[in-house]
C-alpha positions in Angstrom: 0.0 0.0 0.0 1.1 3.6 -0.6 0.7 4.7 3.0 -0.8 3.7 6.4 -4.4 4.9 6.0 -5.4 2.1 3.6 -4.8 4.0 0.4 -3.2 2.5 -2.7 -2.2 6.0 -3.9 -0.1 8.3 -1.7 -1.3 11.9 -1.0 1.1 13.3 -3.6 -0.2 11.0 -6.3 -3.8 11.8 -5.4 -3.1 15.5 -5.8 -1.3 14.9 -9.1 -4.2 12.8 -10.4 -6.8 15.3 -9.4 -4.8 18.1 -11.2 -4.6 15.8 -14.3 -8.3 15.0 -14.3 -9.2 18.7 -13.9 -7.3 19.5 -17.1 -9.1 16.8 -19.2 -12.3 18.9 -20.0 -10.2 21.5 -21.7 -8.1 18.8 -23.4 -11.3 17.2 -24.7 -12.4 20.4 -26.3 -9.0 20.8 -28.1 -9.2 17.2 -29.2 -12.7 17.8 -30.7 -11.3 20.7 -32.7 -8.4 18.7 -33.9 -10.5 15.7 -34.7 -13.4 17.4 -36.5 -12.2 20.7 -37.8 -8.5 20.5 -38.4 -8.3 16.8 -39.4 -8.8 17.3 -43.1 -5.8 16.8 -45.4 -7.2 18.7 -48.4 -9.4 21.7 -48.8 -12.3 19.8 -50.4 -14.7 17.2 -49.1 -14.3 13.4 -49.2 -12.7 12.9 -52.6 -12.3 10.0 -54.9 -9.2 7.9 -54.9 -7.0 8.3 -58.0 -4.1 6.3 -59.2 -0.6 7.1 -58.2 0.3 9.9 -55.9 -2.9 11.7 -54.8 -4.4 13.9 -52.1 -7.8 13.2 -50.7 -9.7 14.2 -47.5 -10.0 12.0 -44.5 -13.4 12.4 -42.9 -11.7 12.8 -39.5 -8.3 13.2 -37.8 -7.6 9.5 -37.1 -4.7 10.2 -34.7 -6.8 12.5 -32.6 -9.8 10.1 -32.6 -7.7 7.2 -31.6 -5.9 9.2 -28.8 -9.3 10.3 -27.5 -10.5 6.6 -27.5 -7.3 5.6 -25.7 -8.0 8.2 -23.0 -11.7 7.3 -22.8 -10.8 3.6 -22.4 -8.3 4.5 -19.7 -10.8 6.5 -17.7 -13.5 3.9 -18.2 -11.2 1.2 -16.9 -10.6 3.0 -13.6 -14.3 3.9 -13.3 -15.3 0.2 -13.7 -12.6 -0.8 -11.2 -14.0 1.6 -8.6 -17.6 0.5 -9.2 -16.8 -3.2 -9.1 -14.9 -2.8 -5.8 -17.7 -0.9 -4.2 -20.5 -3.0 -5.8 -22.2 0.0 -7.3 -23.8 0.6 -10.7 -21.6 2.1 -13.5 -22.3 5.8 -14.0 -23.9 6.9 -17.3 -20.8 8.7 -18.6 -19.9 8.2 -22.2 -17.5 11.1 -22.8 -14.1 12.3 -21.6 -15.5 15.3 -19.7 -18.0 13.3 -17.7 -15.6 10.4 -17.0 -12.8 12.8 -15.8 -15.2 14.7 -13.5 -16.6 11.4 -12.1 -13.2 10.1 -11.3 -12.2 13.4 -9.8 -15.2 13.3 -7.5 -14.4 9.8 -6.5 -10.6 10.0 -6.4 -10.4 8.7 -2.8 -12.6 5.8 -3.7 -10.2 5.0 -6.5 -7.2 5.5 -4.0 -8.8 2.8 -1.8 -9.2 0.3 -4.7 -6.6 -2.4 -5.1 -4.6 -1.8 -8.3 -5.0 2.0 -8.2 -1.2 2.3 -7.9 -1.1 2.2 -11.7 -3.9 4.8 -12.3 -1.8 7.9 -12.4 0.8 6.5 -14.9 -1.9 5.0 -17.0 -4.0 8.2 -17.3 -0.8 10.3 -17.7 0.2 8.2 -20.7 -3.2 8.6 -22.3 -3.2 12.4 -21.7 0.3 12.7 -23.2 -0.8 10.9 -26.4 -3.7 13.3 -26.7 -1.5 16.3 -26.2 0.9 15.0 -28.8 -1.9 14.8 -31.4 -3.2 18.3 -30.5 0.3 19.7 -30.9 1.0 18.2 -34.4 1.4 20.7 -37.2 -1.5 21.0 -39.7 -1.9 18.0 -41.9 -2.6 19.9 -45.2 0.9 18.8 -46.5 0.4 15.1 -45.8 -0.3 12.8 -48.7 -2.9 10.2 -47.9 -2.9 6.8 -49.5 -5.8 4.4 -50.1 -4.9 2.4 -47.0 -5.3 5.4 -44.7 -8.6 6.3 -46.4 -9.8 2.8 -45.9 -8.7 3.0 -42.2 -10.9 6.1 -41.8 -13.9 4.4 -43.3 -13.3 1.5 -40.9 -13.3 3.8 -37.9 -15.8 2.7 -35.2 -18.1 5.5 -34.2 -21.3 6.0 -32.2 -24.2 7.9 -33.8 -23.3 10.9 -31.8 -19.7 10.8 -33.1 -20.9 10.4 -36.7 -23.0 13.6 -36.3 -19.9 15.4 -35.0 -17.8 14.7 -38.1 -20.7 14.8 -40.7 -20.0 18.5 -41.6 -16.4 17.6 -42.5 -17.5 14.9 -45.0 -18.5 17.3 -47.8 -21.4 16.4 -50.0 -21.6 12.8 -48.8 -22.2 13.9 -45.2 -25.2 16.2 -45.9 -28.2 15.2 -43.7 -26.1 12.8 -41.6 -26.9 13.1 -37.9 -27.8 10.9 -35.0 -31.4 10.6 -36.0 -30.3 9.7 -39.6 -28.0 7.0 -38.2 -30.8 5.6 -36.1 -33.1 5.6 -39.1 -30.5 3.8 -41.2 -30.1 1.2 -38.3 -33.9 0.5 -38.5 -33.5 -0.1 -42.3 -30.6 -2.4 -42.5 -27.5 -0.7 -41.2 -25.8 -3.2 -38.9 -23.9 -2.2 -35.8 -20.5 -3.8 -35.1 -20.7 -3.7 -31.3 -22.7 -2.5 -28.3 -22.0 -1.2 -24.8 -25.4 -1.2 -23.0 -27.7 1.0 -25.0 -24.8 2.5 -27.0 -24.3 1.1 -30.5 -21.1 1.4 -32.6 -21.0 1.5 -36.4 -18.2 1.4 -39.0 -18.1 4.8 -40.7 -17.8 3.2 -44.1 -21.0 1.2 -43.5 -22.9 4.4 -42.4 -21.8 6.3 -45.5 -22.8 3.5 -47.9 -26.2 3.1 -46.2 -26.7 6.9 -46.2 -26.0 7.2 -49.9 -28.1 4.1 -50.8 -31.2 5.4 -49.0 -30.8 8.8 -50.7 -30.7 7.1 -54.1 -33.8 4.9 -53.3 -35.6 7.9 -52.1 -35.1 9.6 -55.5 -36.4 6.5 -57.3 -33.2 6.0 -59.2 -31.2 2.9 -59.6 
Protein backbone atom coordinates (compact mmCIF):
# COMPACT_ATOMS: atom_id res chain seq x y z
CA UNK A 1 0.00 0.00 0.00
CA UNK A 2 1.06 3.57 -0.61
CA UNK A 3 0.67 4.71 3.04
CA UNK A 4 -0.76 3.70 6.40
CA UNK A 5 -4.36 4.92 5.95
CA UNK A 6 -5.42 2.12 3.59
CA UNK A 7 -4.78 4.04 0.40
CA UNK A 8 -3.17 2.50 -2.66
CA UNK A 9 -2.20 5.96 -3.88
CA UNK A 10 -0.14 8.29 -1.70
CA UNK A 11 -1.25 11.85 -1.03
CA UNK A 12 1.10 13.34 -3.63
CA UNK A 13 -0.17 11.01 -6.34
CA UNK A 14 -3.78 11.76 -5.41
CA UNK A 15 -3.14 15.49 -5.79
CA UNK A 16 -1.32 14.94 -9.10
CA UNK A 17 -4.15 12.77 -10.38
CA UNK A 18 -6.78 15.35 -9.39
CA UNK A 19 -4.85 18.07 -11.20
CA UNK A 20 -4.57 15.84 -14.27
CA UNK A 21 -8.29 15.03 -14.26
CA UNK A 22 -9.20 18.72 -13.95
CA UNK A 23 -7.27 19.46 -17.14
CA UNK A 24 -9.08 16.82 -19.20
CA UNK A 25 -12.25 18.88 -20.00
CA UNK A 26 -10.16 21.54 -21.75
CA UNK A 27 -8.10 18.82 -23.40
CA UNK A 28 -11.29 17.17 -24.67
CA UNK A 29 -12.37 20.43 -26.32
CA UNK A 30 -9.00 20.76 -28.06
CA UNK A 31 -9.21 17.15 -29.22
CA UNK A 32 -12.66 17.77 -30.69
CA UNK A 33 -11.30 20.72 -32.67
CA UNK A 34 -8.36 18.68 -33.93
CA UNK A 35 -10.51 15.68 -34.70
CA UNK A 36 -13.40 17.36 -36.50
CA UNK A 37 -12.18 20.73 -37.79
CA UNK A 38 -8.45 20.47 -38.42
CA UNK A 39 -8.29 16.83 -39.41
CA UNK A 40 -8.82 17.31 -43.11
CA UNK A 41 -5.80 16.82 -45.35
CA UNK A 42 -7.15 18.67 -48.36
CA UNK A 43 -9.41 21.67 -48.83
CA UNK A 44 -12.32 19.80 -50.39
CA UNK A 45 -14.74 17.17 -49.08
CA UNK A 46 -14.34 13.42 -49.22
CA UNK A 47 -12.74 12.91 -52.62
CA UNK A 48 -12.35 9.96 -54.95
CA UNK A 49 -9.18 7.88 -54.94
CA UNK A 50 -6.96 8.32 -57.96
CA UNK A 51 -4.08 6.25 -59.21
CA UNK A 52 -0.56 7.06 -58.21
CA UNK A 53 0.27 9.95 -55.91
CA UNK A 54 -2.88 11.74 -54.82
CA UNK A 55 -4.42 13.88 -52.12
CA UNK A 56 -7.81 13.17 -50.66
CA UNK A 57 -9.65 14.19 -47.52
CA UNK A 58 -9.98 11.99 -44.46
CA UNK A 59 -13.39 12.41 -42.86
CA UNK A 60 -11.72 12.84 -39.46
CA UNK A 61 -8.32 13.17 -37.82
CA UNK A 62 -7.56 9.52 -37.14
CA UNK A 63 -4.73 10.18 -34.70
CA UNK A 64 -6.83 12.53 -32.57
CA UNK A 65 -9.79 10.14 -32.62
CA UNK A 66 -7.65 7.16 -31.58
CA UNK A 67 -5.93 9.17 -28.84
CA UNK A 68 -9.31 10.27 -27.48
CA UNK A 69 -10.48 6.64 -27.50
CA UNK A 70 -7.29 5.61 -25.68
CA UNK A 71 -7.96 8.18 -22.96
CA UNK A 72 -11.67 7.30 -22.81
CA UNK A 73 -10.83 3.62 -22.36
CA UNK A 74 -8.28 4.45 -19.68
CA UNK A 75 -10.75 6.51 -17.66
CA UNK A 76 -13.46 3.92 -18.21
CA UNK A 77 -11.20 1.16 -16.90
CA UNK A 78 -10.63 2.97 -13.60
CA UNK A 79 -14.30 3.89 -13.27
CA UNK A 80 -15.28 0.23 -13.70
CA UNK A 81 -12.64 -0.83 -11.18
CA UNK A 82 -14.02 1.55 -8.55
CA UNK A 83 -17.62 0.51 -9.20
CA UNK A 84 -16.80 -3.20 -9.08
CA UNK A 85 -14.86 -2.77 -5.84
CA UNK A 86 -17.72 -0.86 -4.21
CA UNK A 87 -20.46 -2.98 -5.83
CA UNK A 88 -22.23 0.04 -7.31
CA UNK A 89 -23.77 0.59 -10.73
CA UNK A 90 -21.59 2.06 -13.46
CA UNK A 91 -22.29 5.77 -14.01
CA UNK A 92 -23.88 6.89 -17.26
CA UNK A 93 -20.81 8.74 -18.57
CA UNK A 94 -19.86 8.17 -22.20
CA UNK A 95 -17.53 11.08 -22.83
CA UNK A 96 -14.15 12.32 -21.64
CA UNK A 97 -15.46 15.28 -19.66
CA UNK A 98 -18.01 13.28 -17.73
CA UNK A 99 -15.58 10.45 -17.04
CA UNK A 100 -12.84 12.79 -15.82
CA UNK A 101 -15.22 14.67 -13.52
CA UNK A 102 -16.62 11.44 -12.10
CA UNK A 103 -13.16 10.12 -11.28
CA UNK A 104 -12.16 13.45 -9.77
CA UNK A 105 -15.19 13.35 -7.47
CA UNK A 106 -14.43 9.76 -6.49
CA UNK A 107 -10.64 9.97 -6.40
CA UNK A 108 -10.44 8.73 -2.81
CA UNK A 109 -12.64 5.75 -3.68
CA UNK A 110 -10.15 5.02 -6.45
CA UNK A 111 -7.25 5.46 -4.04
CA UNK A 112 -8.77 2.80 -1.77
CA UNK A 113 -9.18 0.34 -4.66
CA UNK A 114 -6.56 -2.41 -5.14
CA UNK A 115 -4.64 -1.81 -8.35
CA UNK A 116 -5.00 1.97 -8.18
CA UNK A 117 -1.22 2.27 -7.91
CA UNK A 118 -1.09 2.24 -11.73
CA UNK A 119 -3.88 4.78 -12.29
CA UNK A 120 -1.76 7.94 -12.40
CA UNK A 121 0.81 6.53 -14.85
CA UNK A 122 -1.92 5.03 -17.03
CA UNK A 123 -3.97 8.22 -17.30
CA UNK A 124 -0.84 10.34 -17.71
CA UNK A 125 0.24 8.23 -20.69
CA UNK A 126 -3.18 8.60 -22.33
CA UNK A 127 -3.22 12.36 -21.73
CA UNK A 128 0.29 12.67 -23.18
CA UNK A 129 -0.83 10.89 -26.35
CA UNK A 130 -3.75 13.32 -26.70
CA UNK A 131 -1.46 16.33 -26.21
CA UNK A 132 0.90 14.99 -28.84
CA UNK A 133 -1.93 14.80 -31.39
CA UNK A 134 -3.15 18.29 -30.55
CA UNK A 135 0.34 19.74 -30.92
CA UNK A 136 0.98 18.19 -34.35
CA UNK A 137 1.37 20.69 -37.22
CA UNK A 138 -1.53 21.03 -39.68
CA UNK A 139 -1.94 18.00 -41.92
CA UNK A 140 -2.58 19.88 -45.17
CA UNK A 141 0.85 18.84 -46.45
CA UNK A 142 0.35 15.10 -45.79
CA UNK A 143 -0.30 12.78 -48.72
CA UNK A 144 -2.94 10.20 -47.89
CA UNK A 145 -2.87 6.78 -49.54
CA UNK A 146 -5.80 4.38 -50.06
CA UNK A 147 -4.85 2.41 -46.95
CA UNK A 148 -5.35 5.43 -44.68
CA UNK A 149 -8.58 6.34 -46.40
CA UNK A 150 -9.79 2.77 -45.88
CA UNK A 151 -8.74 3.02 -42.23
CA UNK A 152 -10.86 6.15 -41.84
CA UNK A 153 -13.88 4.41 -43.32
CA UNK A 154 -13.26 1.49 -40.94
CA UNK A 155 -13.33 3.78 -37.90
CA UNK A 156 -15.77 2.69 -35.21
CA UNK A 157 -18.13 5.48 -34.16
CA UNK A 158 -21.32 6.04 -32.21
CA UNK A 159 -24.25 7.85 -33.82
CA UNK A 160 -23.28 10.94 -31.82
CA UNK A 161 -19.69 10.81 -33.12
CA UNK A 162 -20.92 10.38 -36.71
CA UNK A 163 -22.95 13.57 -36.28
CA UNK A 164 -19.88 15.39 -34.96
CA UNK A 165 -17.84 14.72 -38.09
CA UNK A 166 -20.65 14.85 -40.67
CA UNK A 167 -20.01 18.47 -41.59
CA UNK A 168 -16.42 17.57 -42.50
CA UNK A 169 -17.47 14.91 -45.01
CA UNK A 170 -18.50 17.30 -47.75
CA UNK A 171 -21.44 16.44 -49.99
CA UNK A 172 -21.65 12.83 -48.78
CA UNK A 173 -22.23 13.95 -45.20
CA UNK A 174 -25.23 16.19 -45.85
CA UNK A 175 -28.20 15.19 -43.73
CA UNK A 176 -26.13 12.80 -41.65
CA UNK A 177 -26.86 13.11 -37.93
CA UNK A 178 -27.81 10.93 -34.96
CA UNK A 179 -31.43 10.60 -36.04
CA UNK A 180 -30.34 9.67 -39.55
CA UNK A 181 -28.02 6.95 -38.22
CA UNK A 182 -30.84 5.57 -36.07
CA UNK A 183 -33.14 5.61 -39.09
CA UNK A 184 -30.54 3.76 -41.16
CA UNK A 185 -30.14 1.23 -38.34
CA UNK A 186 -33.86 0.48 -38.52
CA UNK A 187 -33.54 -0.05 -42.26
CA UNK A 188 -30.61 -2.42 -42.51
CA UNK A 189 -27.51 -0.67 -41.15
CA UNK A 190 -25.77 -3.19 -38.90
CA UNK A 191 -23.89 -2.16 -35.78
CA UNK A 192 -20.52 -3.75 -35.09
CA UNK A 193 -20.73 -3.67 -31.30
CA UNK A 194 -22.72 -2.51 -28.31
CA UNK A 195 -22.05 -1.20 -24.83
CA UNK A 196 -25.35 -1.19 -22.98
CA UNK A 197 -27.70 0.96 -25.05
CA UNK A 198 -24.85 2.52 -27.04
CA UNK A 199 -24.29 1.09 -30.50
CA UNK A 200 -21.14 1.36 -32.57
CA UNK A 201 -20.96 1.52 -36.36
CA UNK A 202 -18.25 1.44 -39.02
CA UNK A 203 -18.09 4.82 -40.71
CA UNK A 204 -17.85 3.22 -44.14
CA UNK A 205 -21.05 1.21 -43.52
CA UNK A 206 -22.87 4.35 -42.40
CA UNK A 207 -21.83 6.30 -45.50
CA UNK A 208 -22.79 3.49 -47.88
CA UNK A 209 -26.19 3.09 -46.21
CA UNK A 210 -26.72 6.88 -46.17
CA UNK A 211 -26.04 7.18 -49.89
CA UNK A 212 -28.07 4.09 -50.82
CA UNK A 213 -31.16 5.35 -49.03
CA UNK A 214 -30.82 8.76 -50.69
CA UNK A 215 -30.73 7.07 -54.08
CA UNK A 216 -33.76 4.90 -53.30
CA UNK A 217 -35.63 7.93 -52.08
CA UNK A 218 -35.14 9.58 -55.46
CA UNK A 219 -36.42 6.49 -57.25
CA UNK A 220 -33.24 5.97 -59.24
CA UNK A 221 -31.16 2.86 -59.64
